[in-house]
MOPAC internal coordinates of N, CA, C and O (Angstrom, degrees):
PM7 1SCF
backbone

  N    0.0000 0     0.00 0     0.00 0    0    0    0
  C    1.4227 1     0.00 0     0.00 0    1    0    0
  C    1.5063 1   114.48 1     0.00 0    2    1    0
  O    1.2310 1   120.58 1   139.60 1    3    2    1
  N    1.3671 1   116.50 1   -40.40 1    3    2    1
  C    1.4413 1   120.72 1   179.96 1    5    3    2
  C    1.5674 1   109.35 1   -66.02 1    6    5    3
  O    1.2310 1   118.53 1   138.13 1    7    6    5
  N    1.2682 1   120.41 1   -41.87 1    7    6    5
  C    1.4450 1   126.18 1   178.16 1    9    7    6
  C    1.4893 1   112.42 1   -64.11 1   10    9    7
  O    1.2310 1   119.44 1   137.63 1   11   10    9
  N    1.2960 1   118.67 1   -42.37 1   11   10    9
  C    1.4108 1   123.82 1   176.44 1   13   11   10
  C    1.5692 1   112.72 1   -64.40 1   14   13   11
  O    1.2310 1   120.25 1   140.55 1   15   14   13
  N    1.3126 1   117.13 1   -39.45 1   15   14   13
  C    1.4524 1   121.58 1   177.30 1   17   15   14
  C    1.6087 1   109.52 1   -68.04 1   18   17   15
  O    1.2310 1   123.35 1   137.35 1   19   18   17
  N    1.2640 1   111.18 1   -42.65 1   19   18   17
  C    1.5297 1   112.74 1   176.38 1   21   19   18
  C    1.5174 1   114.72 1   -61.16 1   22   21   19
  O    1.2310 1   120.42 1   144.89 1   23   22   21
  N    1.3052 1   116.81 1   -35.11 1   23   22   21
  C    1.4221 1   121.30 1  -176.60 1   25   23   22
  C    1.6160 1   105.21 1   -73.49 1   26   25   23
  O    1.2310 1   119.30 1   142.05 1   27   26   25
  N    1.2638 1   118.93 1   -37.95 1   27   26   25
  C    1.5016 1   124.22 1   179.40 1   29   27   26
  C    1.5011 1   107.06 1   -64.43 1   30   29   27
  O    1.2310 1   119.14 1   132.96 1   31   30   29
  N    1.3070 1   119.24 1   -47.04 1   31   30   29
  C    1.4604 1   126.51 1  -174.04 1   33   31   30
  C    1.6602 1   106.13 1   -67.72 1   34   33   31
  O    1.2310 1   122.33 1   138.97 1   35   34   33
  N    1.3166 1   113.14 1   -41.03 1   35   34   33
  C    1.5290 1   117.05 1  -178.04 1   37   35   34
  C    1.5752 1   108.37 1   -66.00 1   38   37   35
  O    1.2310 1   119.94 1   137.71 1   39   38   37
  N    1.3037 1   117.73 1   -42.29 1   39   38   37
  C    1.4675 1   122.70 1   179.31 1   41   39   38
  C    1.3701 1   111.28 1   -67.43 1   42   41   39
  O    1.2310 1   116.82 1   133.60 1   43   42   41
  N    1.3142 1   123.66 1   -46.40 1   43   42   41
  C    1.3432 1   129.52 1   177.56 1   45   43   42
  C    1.5432 1   114.40 1   -57.34 1   46   45   43
  O    1.2310 1   119.91 1   133.05 1   47   46   45
  N    1.3621 1   117.78 1   -46.95 1   47   46   45
  C    1.3866 1   126.36 1   177.78 1   49   47   46
  C    1.5195 1   111.60 1   -64.35 1   50   49   47
  O    1.2310 1   120.78 1   143.96 1   51   50   49
  N    1.3812 1   116.12 1   -36.04 1   51   50   49
  C    1.4653 1   118.55 1  -179.24 1   53   51   50
  C    1.4698 1   109.65 1   -70.28 1   54   53   51
  O    1.2310 1   119.43 1   140.32 1   55   54   53
  N    1.2809 1   118.70 1   -39.68 1   55   54   53
  C    1.5055 1   123.33 1  -178.40 1   57   55   54
  C    1.6000 1   107.85 1   -67.05 1   58   57   55
  O    1.2310 1   120.58 1   140.76 1   59   58   57
  N    1.2938 1   116.50 1   -39.24 1   59   58   57
  C    1.4689 1   119.09 1  -177.30 1   61   59   58
  C    1.6059 1   109.59 1   -71.44 1   62   61   59
  O    1.2310 1   123.12 1   139.55 1   63   62   61
  N    1.3246 1   111.63 1   -40.45 1   63   62   61
  C    1.5707 1   111.72 1  -179.31 1   65   63   62
  C    1.5338 1   109.45 1   -77.15 1   66   65   63
  O    1.2310 1   118.43 1   154.55 1   67   66   65
  N    1.3034 1   120.59 1   -25.45 1   67   66   65
  C    1.4783 1   118.34 1   171.64 1   69   67   66
  C    1.4611 1   112.59 1   -65.94 1   70   69   67
  O    1.2310 1   121.40 1   136.39 1   71   70   69
  N    1.3661 1   114.93 1   -43.61 1   71   70   69
  C    1.4979 1   118.95 1   177.49 1   73   71   70
  C    1.5025 1   113.81 1   -58.81 1   74   73   71
  O    1.2310 1   122.26 1   131.44 1   75   74   73
  N    1.2909 1   113.28 1   -48.56 1   75   74   73
  C    1.4550 1   123.27 1   175.91 1   77   75   74
  C    1.4699 1   110.20 1   -57.77 1   78   77   75
  O    1.2310 1   117.69 1   137.40 1   79   78   77
  N    1.2837 1   122.00 1   -42.60 1   79   78   77
  C    1.4420 1   122.64 1  -177.17 1   81   79   78
  C    1.5646 1   111.92 1   -69.14 1   82   81   79
  O    1.2310 1   121.05 1   140.90 1   83   82   81
  N    1.3854 1   115.60 1   -39.10 1   83   82   81
  C    1.3925 1   124.25 1   178.06 1   85   83   82
  C    1.5775 1   109.59 1   -62.54 1   86   85   83
  O    1.2310 1   120.08 1   130.72 1   87   86   85
  N    1.4000 1   117.44 1   -49.28 1   87   86   85
  C    1.3671 1   120.95 1  -178.83 1   89   87   86
  C    1.4617 1   116.40 1   -64.38 1   90   89   87
  O    1.2310 1   118.90 1   144.31 1   91   90   89
  N    1.3426 1   119.71 1   -35.69 1   91   90   89
  C    1.4416 1   123.58 1  -179.98 1   93   91   90
  C    1.4879 1   111.20 1   -82.31 1   94   93   91
  O    1.2310 1   119.80 1   153.48 1   95   94   93
  N    1.3666 1   117.98 1   -26.52 1   95   94   93
  C    1.5331 1   115.10 1  -178.24 1   97   95   94
  C    1.5654 1   110.98 1   -72.79 1   98   97   95
  O    1.2310 1   119.64 1   162.50 1   99   98   97
  N    1.3755 1   118.29 1   -17.50 1   99   98   97
  C    1.3842 1   116.65 1  -178.70 1  101   99   98
  C    1.5130 1   114.95 1   -89.50 1  102  101   99
  O    1.2310 1   120.61 1   176.57 1  103  102  101
  N    1.3210 1   116.44 1    -3.43 1  103  102  101
  C    1.4224 1   124.37 1  -179.29 1  105  103  102
  C    1.5016 1   112.13 1  -139.35 1  106  105  103
  O    1.2310 1   117.00 1   -20.08 1  107  106  105
  N    1.3284 1   123.31 1   159.92 1  107  106  105
  C    1.4556 1   125.29 1  -172.27 1  109  107  106
  C    1.6295 1   100.30 1   -87.55 1  110  109  107
  O    1.2310 1   117.34 1   158.18 1  111  110  109
  N    1.2034 1   122.66 1   -21.82 1  111  110  109
  C    1.4030 1   126.14 1  -177.85 1  113  111  110
  C    1.4657 1   111.13 1  -125.77 1  114  113  111
  O    1.2310 1   118.30 1   -33.72 1  115  114  113
  N    1.3191 1   120.84 1   146.28 1  115  114  113
  C    1.4959 1   125.53 1  -173.74 1  117  115  114
  C    1.5738 1   109.25 1   -57.07 1  118  117  115
  O    1.2310 1   119.99 1   139.25 1  119  118  117
  N    1.3926 1   117.63 1   -40.75 1  119  118  117
  C    1.4142 1   119.20 1  -179.01 1  121  119  118
  C    1.5333 1   111.09 1   -82.60 1  122  121  119
  O    1.2310 1   119.43 1   157.90 1  123  122  121
  N    1.2616 1   118.70 1   -22.10 1  123  122  121
  C    1.4904 1   121.88 1   176.15 1  125  123  122
  C    1.4938 1   112.14 1    91.78 1  126  125  123
  O    1.2310 1   121.59 1  -168.82 1  127  126  125
  N    1.3964 1   114.57 1    11.18 1  127  126  125
  C    1.4879 1   112.79 1  -175.33 1  129  127  126
  C    1.5840 1   109.91 1   -88.17 1  130  129  127
  O    1.2310 1   121.60 1   155.41 1  131  130  129
  N    1.3010 1   114.55 1   -24.59 1  131  130  129
  C    1.4684 1   116.36 1   173.29 1  133  131  130
  C    1.5968 1   115.95 1   -89.86 1  134  133  131
  O    1.2310 1   117.65 1   -67.98 1  135  134  133
  N    1.1874 1   122.08 1   112.02 1  135  134  133
  C    1.4100 1   122.88 1   175.56 1  137  135  134
  C    1.5256 1   110.43 1  -120.83 1  138  137  135
  O    1.2310 1   120.42 1   -62.67 1  139  138  137
  N    1.2048 1   116.80 1   117.33 1  139  138  137
  C    1.5373 1   116.16 1  -176.89 1  141  139  138
  C    1.5018 1   109.99 1   -77.17 1  142  141  139
  O    1.2310 1   120.43 1   -22.87 1  143  142  141
  N    1.3325 1   116.79 1   157.13 1  143  142  141
  C    1.4659 1   121.59 1   179.65 1  145  143  142
  C    1.5575 1   109.32 1   -68.69 1  146  145  143
  O    1.2310 1   122.73 1   -30.64 1  147  146  145
  N    1.2750 1   112.37 1   149.36 1  147  146  145
  C    1.4989 1   115.86 1  -179.64 1  149  147  146
  C    1.4827 1   106.96 1   -83.22 1  150  149  147
  O    1.2310 1   118.60 1   -39.70 1  151  150  149
  N    1.3254 1   120.27 1   140.30 1  151  150  149
  C    1.4619 1   124.59 1   176.97 1  153  151  150
  C    1.4388 1   109.72 1   -62.97 1  154  153  151
  O    1.2310 1   122.19 1   -34.08 1  155  154  153
  N    1.3999 1   113.42 1   145.92 1  155  154  153
  C    1.5164 1   117.42 1  -178.94 1  157  155  154
  C    1.6034 1   114.52 1   -59.28 1  158  157  155
  O    1.2310 1   122.57 1   146.87 1  159  158  157
  N    1.3438 1   112.69 1   -33.13 1  159  158  157
  C    1.4687 1   117.92 1  -178.84 1  161  159  158
  C    1.5106 1   111.72 1   -69.07 1  162  161  159
  O    1.2310 1   117.58 1   158.80 1  163  162  161
  N    1.3386 1   122.22 1   -21.20 1  163  162  161
  C    1.3984 1   124.69 1   177.13 1  165  163  162
  C    1.4906 1   120.68 1   -92.65 1  166  165  163
  O    1.2310 1   124.48 1   170.60 1  167  166  165
  N    1.4043 1   109.01 1    -9.40 1  167  166  165
  C    1.4671 1   113.23 1  -177.27 1  169  167  166
  C    1.5211 1   109.04 1   -77.16 1  170  169  167
  O    1.2310 1   121.51 1   -32.91 1  171  170  169
  N    1.4116 1   114.71 1   147.09 1  171  170  169
  C    1.3880 1   120.54 1   174.43 1  173  171  170
  C    1.5856 1   107.80 1   -82.77 1  174  173  171
  O    1.2310 1   122.73 1   -37.56 1  175  174  173
  N    1.3037 1   112.38 1   142.44 1  175  174  173
  C    1.4480 1   120.34 1  -176.35 1  177  175  174
  C    1.5725 1   110.04 1  -104.50 1  178  177  175
  O    1.2310 1   120.10 1   180.00 1  179  178  177

């Protein structure tokens, strides 16, 4: 029982952390309200 519960908790936490990582990697802020300006050298012309 204990090993099964540990496995469920590990899988659930991995899914939550992956989701959090993907949502924050797409924006500079967790909520996405702050978006810094793109540097001129990185802009496409």
